[in-house]
CHARMM-style PDB file with segment names, atoms N, HN, CA, C and O in Angstrom:
ATOM      1  N   UNK     1      20.650   7.768  -1.800  1.00  0.00      PROA
ATOM      2  CA  UNK     1      20.170   7.221  -0.584  1.00  0.00      PROA
ATOM      3  C   UNK     1      20.917   7.059   0.001  1.00  0.00      PROA
ATOM      4  O   UNK     1      21.932   6.724  -0.608  1.00  0.00      PROA
ATOM      5  N   UNK     2      21.059   7.152   1.625  1.00  0.00      PROA
ATOM      6  HN  UNK     2      20.234   7.424   2.120  1.00  0.00      PROA
ATOM      7  CA  UNK     2      21.968   6.821   2.395  1.00  0.00      PROA
ATOM      8  C   UNK     2      22.025   5.717   2.992  1.00  0.00      PROA
ATOM      9  O   UNK     2      20.961   5.420   3.535  1.00  0.00      PROA
ATOM     10  N   UNK     3      22.912   4.925   3.121  1.00  0.00      PROA
ATOM     11  HN  UNK     3      23.777   5.166   2.680  1.00  0.00      PROA
ATOM     12  CA  UNK     3      22.979   3.259   4.003  1.00  0.00      PROA
ATOM     13  C   UNK     3      21.738   3.182   5.075  1.00  0.00      PROA
ATOM     14  O   UNK     3      21.172   2.091   5.004  1.00  0.00      PROA
ATOM     15  N   UNK     4      21.347   3.800   5.752  1.00  0.00      PROA
ATOM     16  HN  UNK     4      21.806   4.687   5.809  1.00  0.00      PROA
ATOM     17  CA  UNK     4      20.225   3.561   6.646  1.00  0.00      PROA
ATOM     18  C   UNK     4      19.086   3.630   6.080  1.00  0.00      PROA
ATOM     19  O   UNK     4      18.469   2.646   6.488  1.00  0.00      PROA
ATOM     20  N   UNK     5      18.315   4.327   5.242  1.00  0.00      PROA
ATOM     21  HN  UNK     5      18.816   5.127   4.911  1.00  0.00      PROA
ATOM     22  CA  UNK     5      17.618   3.937   4.733  1.00  0.00      PROA
ATOM     23  C   UNK     5      17.276   3.148   3.609  1.00  0.00      PROA
ATOM     24  O   UNK     5      16.079   2.960   3.392  1.00  0.00      PROA
ATOM     25  N   UNK     6      18.259   2.577   2.741  1.00  0.00      PROA
ATOM     26  HN  UNK     6      19.232   2.730   2.917  1.00  0.00      PROA
ATOM     27  CA  UNK     6      18.610   1.149   2.532  1.00  0.00      PROA
ATOM     28  C   UNK     6      18.178   0.236   3.325  1.00  0.00      PROA
ATOM     29  O   UNK     6      17.312  -0.608   3.093  1.00  0.00      PROA
ATOM     30  N   UNK     7      18.936   0.445   4.507  1.00  0.00      PROA
ATOM     31  HN  UNK     7      19.639   1.131   4.695  1.00  0.00      PROA
ATOM     32  CA  UNK     7      18.391  -0.986   5.546  1.00  0.00      PROA
ATOM     33  C   UNK     7      17.447  -0.692   6.344  1.00  0.00      PROA
ATOM     34  O   UNK     7      17.320  -1.625   7.137  1.00  0.00      PROA
ATOM     35  N   UNK     8      16.658   0.193   6.562  1.00  0.00      PROA
ATOM     36  HN  UNK     8      16.762   0.951   5.918  1.00  0.00      PROA
ATOM     37  CA  UNK     8      15.188   0.547   6.904  1.00  0.00      PROA
ATOM     38  C   UNK     8      14.266  -0.588   5.541  1.00  0.00      PROA
ATOM     39  O   UNK     8      13.737  -1.673   5.783  1.00  0.00      PROA
ATOM     40  N   UNK     9      14.316  -0.044   4.481  1.00  0.00      PROA
ATOM     41  HN  UNK     9      14.745   0.838   4.285  1.00  0.00      PROA
ATOM     42  CA  UNK     9      13.506  -0.254   3.393  1.00  0.00      PROA
ATOM     43  C   UNK     9      13.780  -1.984   3.190  1.00  0.00      PROA
ATOM     44  O   UNK     9      12.851  -2.791   3.210  1.00  0.00      PROA
ATOM     45  N   UNK    10      15.092  -2.335   3.011  1.00  0.00      PROA
ATOM     46  HN  UNK    10      15.847  -1.680   2.995  1.00  0.00      PROA
ATOM     47  CA  UNK    10      15.095  -3.832   2.673  1.00  0.00      PROA
ATOM     48  C   UNK    10      14.581  -4.696   4.228  1.00  0.00      PROA
ATOM     49  O   UNK    10      13.938  -5.738   4.092  1.00  0.00      PROA
ATOM     50  N   UNK    11      14.887  -4.223   5.561  1.00  0.00      PROA
ATOM     51  HN  UNK    11      15.409  -3.378   5.672  1.00  0.00      PROA
ATOM     52  CA  UNK    11      14.338  -4.446   6.770  1.00  0.00      PROA
ATOM     53  C   UNK    11      12.538  -4.951   6.317  1.00  0.00      PROA
ATOM     54  O   UNK    11      12.165  -6.107   6.512  1.00  0.00      PROA
ATOM     55  N   UNK    12      11.761  -4.062   5.816  1.00  0.00      PROA
ATOM     56  HN  UNK    12      12.065  -3.122   5.657  1.00  0.00      PROA
ATOM     57  CA  UNK    12      10.270  -4.096   5.845  1.00  0.00      PROA
ATOM     58  C   UNK    12      10.264  -5.249   5.185  1.00  0.00      PROA
ATOM     59  O   UNK    12       9.739  -6.217   5.734  1.00  0.00      PROA
ATOM     60  N   UNK    13      10.676  -5.346   4.253  1.00  0.00      PROA
ATOM     61  HN  UNK    13      11.103  -4.559   3.807  1.00  0.00      PROA
ATOM     62  CA  UNK    13      10.271  -6.539   3.245  1.00  0.00      PROA
ATOM     63  C   UNK    13       9.295  -6.149   2.710  1.00  0.00      PROA
ATOM     64  O   UNK    13       8.878  -5.009   2.910  1.00  0.00      PROA
ATOM     65  N   UNK    14       8.514  -7.273   1.651  1.00  0.00      PROA
ATOM     66  HN  UNK    14       8.854  -8.199   1.489  1.00  0.00      PROA
ATOM     67  CA  UNK    14       7.956  -6.875   1.132  1.00  0.00      PROA
ATOM     68  C   UNK    14       6.137  -6.888   1.354  1.00  0.00      PROA
ATOM     69  O   UNK    14       5.812  -7.801   2.112  1.00  0.00      PROA
ATOM     70  N   UNK    15       5.198  -6.235   0.948  1.00  0.00      PROA
ATOM     71  HN  UNK    15       5.463  -5.493   0.332  1.00  0.00      PROA
ATOM     72  CA  UNK    15       4.022  -6.015   1.457  1.00  0.00      PROA
ATOM     73  C   UNK    15       3.272  -6.856   0.685  1.00  0.00      PROA
ATOM     74  O   UNK    15       3.393  -6.560  -0.504  1.00  0.00      PROA
ATOM     75  N   UNK    16       2.253  -8.161   0.957  1.00  0.00      PROA
ATOM     76  HN  UNK    16       2.155  -8.401   1.922  1.00  0.00      PROA
ATOM     77  CA  UNK    16       1.630  -8.935  -0.184  1.00  0.00      PROA
ATOM     78  C   UNK    16       0.273  -8.078   0.471  1.00  0.00      PROA
ATOM     79  O   UNK    16       0.032  -7.511   1.537  1.00  0.00      PROA
ATOM     80  N   UNK    17      -0.438  -8.327  -0.787  1.00  0.00      PROA
ATOM     81  HN  UNK    17      -0.242  -8.788  -1.652  1.00  0.00      PROA
ATOM     82  CA  UNK    17      -1.836  -8.170  -1.377  1.00  0.00      PROA
ATOM     83  C   UNK    17      -2.548  -9.536  -1.167  1.00  0.00      PROA
ATOM     84  O   UNK    17      -2.003 -10.628  -1.327  1.00  0.00      PROA
ATOM     85  N   UNK    18      -3.849  -9.333  -0.784  1.00  0.00      PROA
ATOM     86  HN  UNK    18      -4.292  -8.446  -0.654  1.00  0.00      PROA
ATOM     87  CA  UNK    18      -4.270 -10.719  -0.966  1.00  0.00      PROA
ATOM     88  C   UNK    18      -5.416 -10.892  -2.536  1.00  0.00      PROA
ATOM     89  O   UNK    18      -6.070  -9.853  -2.633  1.00  0.00      PROA
ATOM     90  N   UNK    19      -5.591 -11.401  -3.116  1.00  0.00      PROA
ATOM     91  HN  UNK    19      -5.060 -12.245  -3.037  1.00  0.00      PROA
ATOM     92  CA  UNK    19      -6.405 -11.157  -3.972  1.00  0.00      PROA
ATOM     93  C   UNK    19      -8.077 -11.044  -4.032  1.00  0.00      PROA
ATOM     94  O   UNK    19      -8.567 -12.087  -3.598  1.00  0.00      PROA
ATOM     95  N   UNK    20      -8.691 -10.452  -4.286  1.00  0.00      PROA
ATOM     96  HN  UNK    20      -8.292  -9.606  -4.639  1.00  0.00      PROA
ATOM     97  CA  UNK    20     -10.484 -10.398  -3.980  1.00  0.00      PROA
ATOM     98  C   UNK    20     -11.227 -11.264  -4.112  1.00  0.00      PROA
ATOM     99  O   UNK    20     -12.329 -11.284  -3.566  1.00  0.00      PROA
ATOM    100  N   UNK    21     -10.563 -12.604  -5.236  1.00  0.00      PROA
ATOM    101  HN  UNK    21      -9.667 -12.587  -5.680  1.00  0.00      PROA
ATOM    102  CA  UNK    21     -11.144 -13.380  -5.490  1.00  0.00      PROA
ATOM    103  C   UNK    21     -10.033 -14.892  -5.518  1.00  0.00      PROA
ATOM    104  O   UNK    21      -8.893 -14.852  -5.981  1.00  0.00      PROA
ATOM    105  N   UNK    22     -10.547 -15.898  -5.039  1.00  0.00      PROA
ATOM    106  HN  UNK    22     -11.473 -15.930  -4.662  1.00  0.00      PROA
ATOM    107  CA  UNK    22      -9.377 -17.123  -5.653  1.00  0.00      PROA
ATOM    108  C   UNK    22      -8.918 -17.313  -6.481  1.00  0.00      PROA
ATOM    109  O   UNK    22      -9.726 -17.400  -7.406  1.00  0.00      PROA
ATOM    110  N   UNK    23      -7.919 -17.460  -6.774  1.00  0.00      PROA
ATOM    111  HN  UNK    23      -7.263 -17.390  -6.023  1.00  0.00      PROA
ATOM    112  CA  UNK    23      -7.219 -18.025  -8.004  1.00  0.00      PROA
ATOM    113  C   UNK    23      -7.895 -18.942  -9.509  1.00  0.00      PROA
ATOM    114  O   UNK    23      -7.636 -19.004 -10.711  1.00  0.00      PROA
ATOM    115  N   UNK    24      -8.975 -19.602  -8.453  1.00  0.00      PROA
ATOM    116  HN  UNK    24      -9.185 -19.552  -7.477  1.00  0.00      PROA
ATOM    117  CA  UNK    24      -9.818 -20.821  -9.341  1.00  0.00      PROA
ATOM    118  C   UNK    24     -10.523 -19.442  -9.894  1.00  0.00      PROA
ATOM    119  O   UNK    24     -10.162 -19.125 -11.028  1.00  0.00      PROA
ATOM    120  N   UNK    25     -11.334 -18.707  -9.353  1.00  0.00      PROA
ATOM    121  HN  UNK    25     -11.627 -18.964  -8.432  1.00  0.00      PROA
ATOM    122  CA  UNK    25     -12.345 -17.731 -10.235  1.00  0.00      PROA
ATOM    123  C   UNK    25     -11.450 -17.121 -11.167  1.00  0.00      PROA
ATOM    124  O   UNK    25     -11.895 -16.828 -12.276  1.00  0.00      PROA
ATOM    125  N   UNK    26     -10.523 -16.938 -10.947  1.00  0.00      PROA
ATOM    126  HN  UNK    26     -10.163 -17.177 -10.046  1.00  0.00      PROA
ATOM    127  CA  UNK    26     -10.000 -15.783 -12.478  1.00  0.00      PROA
ATOM    128  C   UNK    26      -9.810 -16.735 -13.385  1.00  0.00      PROA
ATOM    129  O   UNK    26      -9.932 -16.279 -14.522  1.00  0.00      PROA
ATOM    130  N   UNK    27      -9.543 -17.959 -13.352  1.00  0.00      PROA
ATOM    131  HN  UNK    27      -9.444 -18.329 -12.429  1.00  0.00      PROA
ATOM    132  CA  UNK    27      -9.475 -19.193 -14.274  1.00  0.00      PROA
ATOM    133  C   UNK    27     -11.125 -19.595 -15.059  1.00  0.00      PROA
ATOM    134  O   UNK    27     -11.396 -20.134 -16.132  1.00  0.00      PROA
ATOM    135  N   UNK    28     -11.984 -19.045 -13.954  1.00  0.00      PROA
ATOM    136  HN  UNK    28     -11.764 -18.607 -13.082  1.00  0.00      PROA
ATOM    137  CA  UNK    28     -13.622 -19.237 -14.220  1.00  0.00      PROA
ATOM    138  C   UNK    28     -14.181 -18.488 -15.228  1.00  0.00      PROA
ATOM    139  O   UNK    28     -14.776 -18.792 -16.262  1.00  0.00      PROA
ATOM    140  N   UNK    29     -13.751 -17.047 -14.521  1.00  0.00      PROA
ATOM    141  HN  UNK    29     -13.267 -16.800 -13.681  1.00  0.00      PROA
ATOM    142  CA  UNK    29     -14.111 -16.095 -15.227  1.00  0.00      PROA
ATOM    143  C   UNK    29     -13.738 -15.826 -16.802  1.00  0.00      PROA
ATOM    144  O   UNK    29     -14.484 -15.503 -17.726  1.00  0.00      PROA
ATOM    145  N   UNK    30     -12.114 -16.105 -16.786  1.00  0.00      PROA
ATOM    146  HN  UNK    30     -11.507 -16.367 -16.035  1.00  0.00      PROA
ATOM    147  CA  UNK    30     -11.724 -16.104 -18.529  1.00  0.00      PROA
ATOM    148  C   UNK    30     -12.233 -16.858 -19.525  1.00  0.00      PROA
ATOM    149  O   UNK    30     -12.612 -16.586 -20.665  1.00  0.00      PROA
ATOM    150  N   UNK    31     -12.161 -18.108 -18.736  1.00  0.00      PROA
ATOM    151  HN  UNK    31     -11.854 -18.329 -17.811  1.00  0.00      PROA
ATOM    152  CA  UNK    31     -13.125 -19.312 -19.324  1.00  0.00      PROA
ATOM    153  C   UNK    31     -14.640 -18.857 -20.020  1.00  0.00      PROA
ATOM    154  O   UNK    31     -15.017 -19.016 -21.181  1.00  0.00      PROA
ATOM    155  N   UNK    32     -15.353 -18.229 -18.855  1.00  0.00      PROA
ATOM    156  HN  UNK    32     -15.046 -18.100 -17.912  1.00  0.00      PROA
ATOM    157  CA  UNK    32     -16.958 -17.614 -19.254  1.00  0.00      PROA
ATOM    158  C   UNK    32     -16.726 -16.497 -20.298  1.00  0.00      PROA
ATOM    159  O   UNK    32     -17.622 -16.233 -21.099  1.00  0.00      PROA
ATOM    160  N   UNK    33     -15.636 -15.882 -20.313  1.00  0.00      PROA
ATOM    161  HN  UNK    33     -14.908 -16.097 -19.662  1.00  0.00      PROA
ATOM    162  CA  UNK    33     -15.453 -14.546 -21.210  1.00  0.00      PROA
ATOM    163  C   UNK    33     -15.083 -15.104 -22.125  1.00  0.00      PROA
ATOM    164  O   UNK    33     -15.709 -14.553 -23.030  1.00  0.00      PROA
ATOM    165  N   UNK    34     -14.400 -15.942 -22.620  1.00  0.00      PROA
ATOM    166  HN  UNK    34     -13.892 -16.389 -21.885  1.00  0.00      PROA
ATOM    167  CA  UNK    34     -13.777 -16.957 -23.871  1.00  0.00      PROA
ATOM    168  C   UNK    34     -15.127 -17.112 -24.436  1.00  0.00      PROA
ATOM    169  O   UNK    34     -15.572 -16.408 -25.343  1.00  0.00      PROA
ATOM    170  N   UNK    35     -15.900 -18.294 -23.718  1.00  0.00      PROA
ATOM    171  HN  UNK    35     -15.539 -18.866 -22.982  1.00  0.00      PROA
ATOM    172  CA  UNK    35     -16.979 -18.611 -24.428  1.00  0.00      PROA
ATOM    173  C   UNK    35     -17.783 -17.727 -25.067  1.00  0.00      PROA
ATOM    174  O   UNK    35     -18.175 -17.839 -26.229  1.00  0.00      PROA
ATOM    175  N   UNK    36     -18.071 -16.695 -24.180  1.00  0.00      PROA
ATOM    176  HN  UNK    36     -17.752 -16.604 -23.236  1.00  0.00      PROA
ATOM    177  CA  UNK    36     -19.104 -15.471 -24.411  1.00  0.00      PROA
ATOM    178  C   UNK    36     -18.389 -14.855 -25.667  1.00  0.00      PROA
ATOM    179  O   UNK    36     -19.252 -14.432 -26.436  1.00  0.00      PROA
ATOM    180  N   UNK    37     -17.267 -14.677 -26.091  1.00  0.00      PROA
ATOM    181  HN  UNK    37     -16.566 -15.021 -25.466  1.00  0.00      PROA
ATOM    182  CA  UNK    37     -16.916 -14.393 -27.479  1.00  0.00      PROA
ATOM    183  C   UNK    37     -16.759 -15.366 -28.649  1.00  0.00      PROA
ATOM    184  O   UNK    37     -16.441 -14.982 -29.775  1.00  0.00      PROA
ATOM    185  N   UNK    38     -17.053 -16.953 -28.253  1.00  0.00      PROA
ATOM    186  HN  UNK    38     -17.311 -17.265 -27.338  1.00  0.00      PROA
ATOM    187  CA  UNK    38     -16.886 -17.625 -28.997  1.00  0.00      PROA
ATOM    188  C   UNK    38     -19.077 -17.262 -29.496  1.00  0.00      PROA
ATOM    189  O   UNK    38     -19.559 -16.895 -30.568  1.00  0.00      PROA
ATOM    190  N   UNK    39     -19.693 -17.553 -28.320  1.00  0.00      PROA
ATOM    191  HN  UNK    39     -19.302 -17.852 -27.449  1.00  0.00      PROA
ATOM    192  CA  UNK    39     -20.845 -16.917 -28.838  1.00  0.00      PROA
ATOM    193  C   UNK    39     -21.319 -15.878 -30.110  1.00  0.00      PROA
ATOM    194  O   UNK    39     -22.028 -15.973 -31.112  1.00  0.00      PROA
ATOM    195  N   UNK    40     -20.562 -14.924 -29.512  1.00  0.00      PROA
ATOM    196  HN  UNK    40     -19.986 -14.847 -28.698  1.00  0.00      PROA
ATOM    197  CA  UNK    40     -20.717 -13.662 -30.486  1.00  0.00      PROA
ATOM    198  C   UNK    40     -20.315 -13.719 -31.387  1.00  0.00      PROA
ATOM    199  O   UNK    40     -20.821 -12.996 -32.245  1.00  0.00      PROA
ATOM    200  N   UNK    41     -19.214 -14.559 -31.761  1.00  0.00      PROA
ATOM    201  HN  UNK    41     -18.803 -15.147 -31.065  1.00  0.00      PROA
ATOM    202  CA  UNK    41     -18.413 -14.919 -32.991  1.00  0.00      PROA
ATOM    203  C   UNK    41     -19.319 -15.509 -33.896  1.00  0.00      PROA
ATOM    204  O   UNK    41     -19.573 -14.862 -34.912  1.00  0.00      PROA
ATOM    205  N   UNK    42     -20.129 -17.160 -33.652  1.00  0.00      PROA
ATOM    206  HN  UNK    42     -19.922 -17.685 -32.826  1.00  0.00      PROA
ATOM    207  CA  UNK    42     -21.039 -17.702 -34.078  1.00  0.00      PROA
ATOM    208  C   UNK    42     -22.183 -17.024 -34.257  1.00  0.00      PROA
ATOM    209  O   UNK    42     -23.030 -17.500 -35.013  1.00  0.00      PROA
ATOM    210  N   UNK    43     -22.393 -15.895 -33.649  1.00  0.00      PROA
ATOM    211  HN  UNK    43     -21.705 -15.508 -33.035  1.00  0.00      PROA
ATOM    212  CA  UNK    43     -23.671 -15.419 -34.098  1.00  0.00      PROA
ATOM    213  C   UNK    43     -23.793 -14.356 -35.006  1.00  0.00      PROA
ATOM    214  O   UNK    43     -24.814 -13.681 -35.135  1.00  0.00      PROA
ATOM    215  N   UNK    44     -22.410 -14.160 -35.841  1.00  0.00      PROA
ATOM    216  HN  UNK    44     -21.581 -14.708 -35.736  1.00  0.00      PROA
ATOM    217  CA  UNK    44     -21.993 -13.487 -36.639  1.00  0.00      PROA
ATOM    218  C   UNK    44     -21.813 -14.676 -38.142  1.00  0.00      PROA
ATOM    219  O   UNK    44     -21.882 -14.522 -39.361  1.00  0.00      PROA
ATOM    220  N   UNK    45     -21.596 -15.675 -37.357  1.00  0.00      PROA
ATOM    221  HN  UNK    45     -21.541 -15.800 -36.367  1.00  0.00      PROA
ATOM    222  CA  UNK    45     -21.027 -16.565 -38.922  1.00  0.00      PROA
ATOM    223  C   UNK    45     -22.154 -16.398 -40.250  1.00  0.00      PROA
ATOM    224  O   UNK    45     -23.294 -16.007 -40.000  1.00  0.00      PROA
ATOM    225  N   UNK    46     -21.824 -16.660 -41.383  1.00  0.00      PROA
ATOM    226  HN  UNK    46     -20.898 -16.977 -41.586  1.00  0.00      PROA
ATOM    227  CA  UNK    46     -22.303 -16.394 -42.680  1.00  0.00      PROA
ATOM    228  C   UNK    46     -23.112 -15.364 -42.548  1.00  0.00      PROA
ATOM    229  O   UNK    46     -24.224 -15.365 -43.077  1.00  0.00      PROA
ATOM    230  N   UNK    47     -22.775 -14.614 -42.012  1.00  0.00      PROA
ATOM    231  HN  UNK    47     -21.872 -14.613 -41.582  1.00  0.00      PROA
ATOM    232  CA  UNK    47     -23.697 -12.731 -42.150  1.00  0.00      PROA
ATOM    233  C   UNK    47     -23.028 -12.766 -43.678  1.00  0.00      PROA
ATOM    234  O   UNK    47     -24.020 -12.394 -44.305  1.00  0.00      PROA
ATOM    235  N   UNK    48     -22.271 -12.915 -44.417  1.00  0.00      PROA
ATOM    236  HN  UNK    48     -21.466 -13.217 -43.907  1.00  0.00      PROA
ATOM    237  CA  UNK    48     -21.651 -11.881 -45.461  1.00  0.00      PROA
ATOM    238  C   UNK    48     -22.237 -13.240 -46.642  1.00  0.00      PROA
ATOM    239  O   UNK    48     -21.766 -13.203 -47.779  1.00  0.00      PROA
ATOM    240  N   UNK    49     -22.937 -14.026 -46.396  1.00  0.00      PROA
ATOM    241  HN  UNK    49     -23.320 -14.056 -45.473  1.00  0.00      PROA
ATOM    242  CA  UNK    49     -23.245 -14.837 -47.556  1.00  0.00      PROA
ATOM    243  C   UNK    49     -24.898 -14.833 -47.646  1.00  0.00      PROA
ATOM    244  O   UNK    49     -25.613 -15.682 -48.178  1.00  0.00      PROA
ATOM    245  N   UNK    50     -25.300 -13.576 -46.939  1.00  0.00      PROA
ATOM    246  HN  UNK    50     -24.719 -12.887 -46.506  1.00  0.00      PROA
ATOM    247  CA  UNK    50     -27.013 -13.262 -46.841  1.00  0.00      PROA
ATOM    248  C   UNK    50     -26.926 -12.630 -47.983  1.00  0.00      PROA
ATOM    249  O   UNK    50     -25.834 -12.277 -48.427  1.00  0.00      PROA
ATOM    250  N   UNK    51     -28.307 -12.357 -48.740  1.00  0.00      PROA
ATOM    251  HN  UNK    51     -29.194 -12.644 -48.379  1.00  0.00      PROA
ATOM    252  CA  UNK    51     -28.585 -11.510 -49.573  1.00  0.00      PROA
ATOM    253  C   UNK    51     -29.078 -10.358 -49.169  1.00  0.00      PROA
ATOM    254  OT1 UNK    51     -29.366  -9.487 -49.990  1.00  0.00      PROA
TER     255      UNK     51
END
């Protein structure tokens, strides 16, 4: 790359993207997902002890 190309790329800077939902919502969605997995795990508890 030439020096002018590198200078142009450096001058533009980084493009920032906005999140589609607030950061707290990502945590709440993860918590809800893990809670759902916990319920599925408890649903299959003691399946191997049945006759």
